[in-house]
C-alpha positions in Angstrom: 44.6 60.0 -147.5 42.5 62.7 -145.5 43.4 64.6 -142.7 40.5 64.2 -140.6 41.8 66.7 -137.4 44.7 67.3 -134.7 44.8 65.0 -131.9 44.3 68.0 -129.5 41.1 68.5 -131.3 39.9 65.4 -131.2 39.2 64.6 -127.5 38.8 60.6 -126.2 35.6 60.0 -126.3 33.9 62.7 -129.1 33.5 62.2 -132.2 33.5 64.0 -135.9 32.1 63.5 -139.4 34.0 64.1 -142.4 31.8 64.9 -145.2 32.1 63.5 -148.5 30.8 61.1 -151.2 30.5 58.5 -147.8 30.7 60.7 -145.0 33.1 59.0 -142.6 32.6 59.4 -138.8 36.0 59.3 -136.8 36.2 58.3 -133.3 38.2 58.6 -130.1 38.1 56.2 -128.0 40.5 54.8 -124.6 42.3 52.4 -127.2 43.0 54.8 -130.3 41.1 56.1 -133.1 39.0 54.7 -135.2 36.8 55.8 -138.7 33.7 54.1 -139.8 31.3 54.5 -142.6 29.0 57.4 -140.7 25.7 56.2 -142.2 24.1 53.6 -139.5 23.3 50.4 -141.7 19.7 50.0 -140.4 18.3 53.1 -141.5 19.9 56.9 -142.5 21.1 58.7 -138.8 25.0 59.7 -138.0 27.0 57.2 -136.2 29.1 60.5 -135.5 26.0 61.6 -133.6 25.4 58.2 -131.3 27.0 57.4 -128.0 30.7 56.0 -127.7 31.3 53.5 -125.1 34.8 51.9 -125.7 35.4 50.4 -129.2 31.7 50.9 -129.5 29.1 53.4 -130.9 25.2 53.7 -130.8 22.9 54.2 -132.9 21.4 57.4 -132.2 18.1 57.1 -133.7 17.1 52.7 -132.7 19.9 52.4 -130.5 22.0 49.8 -133.3 25.6 49.2 -131.9 28.4 48.7 -134.2 32.2 47.0 -132.9 34.7 50.3 -133.9 37.3 47.7 -135.1 35.7 45.3 -137.3 32.4 47.4 -138.2 30.4 44.4 -137.0 26.8 45.2 -135.7 26.9 44.1 -132.0 22.9 43.9 -131.7 19.6 44.4 -133.6 18.0 46.2 -135.2 21.2 46.5 -137.2 22.2 43.3 -139.3 24.6 44.7 -141.8 28.2 46.2 -140.7 30.1 49.4 -141.4 32.9 49.9 -143.0 36.2 50.8 -141.3 38.8 53.0 -142.7 42.3 52.4 -141.6 43.5 55.3 -138.9 47.1 56.6 -139.5 48.2 59.5 -136.8 51.3 61.4 -137.3 53.1 64.4 -136.2 49.6 64.8 -134.3 47.8 64.9 -137.0 44.7 61.9 -137.5 44.0 60.6 -141.1 41.7 58.5 -142.5 42.1 56.1 -145.7 38.9 55.9 -146.9 39.5 54.5 -150.0 41.7 51.1 -148.1 39.3 49.3 -145.7 40.6 48.4 -142.3 41.9 45.4 -141.5 40.3 43.3 -138.6 
């Protein structure tokens, strides 16, 4: 498990990027916390820099949109999903399991 941040440090509607061999974007939505691979599958752009609406993030480069719950693209130009990661919140801290994909 990777420590992402304290719950208080990531307000609802915001995202953060965890750098690593595969960067991960962590989002705080009205439904909770979600984590996906940070790079858009259409072109090299950070999804953490995108626009969050509900459980969907829009890529800042070409407006591809992904469902944070499943990683599935919901519109073109993206055709491939992003990998999702299980998120655990314990004692006010957000952790991401970068080795275990989330189960949709």
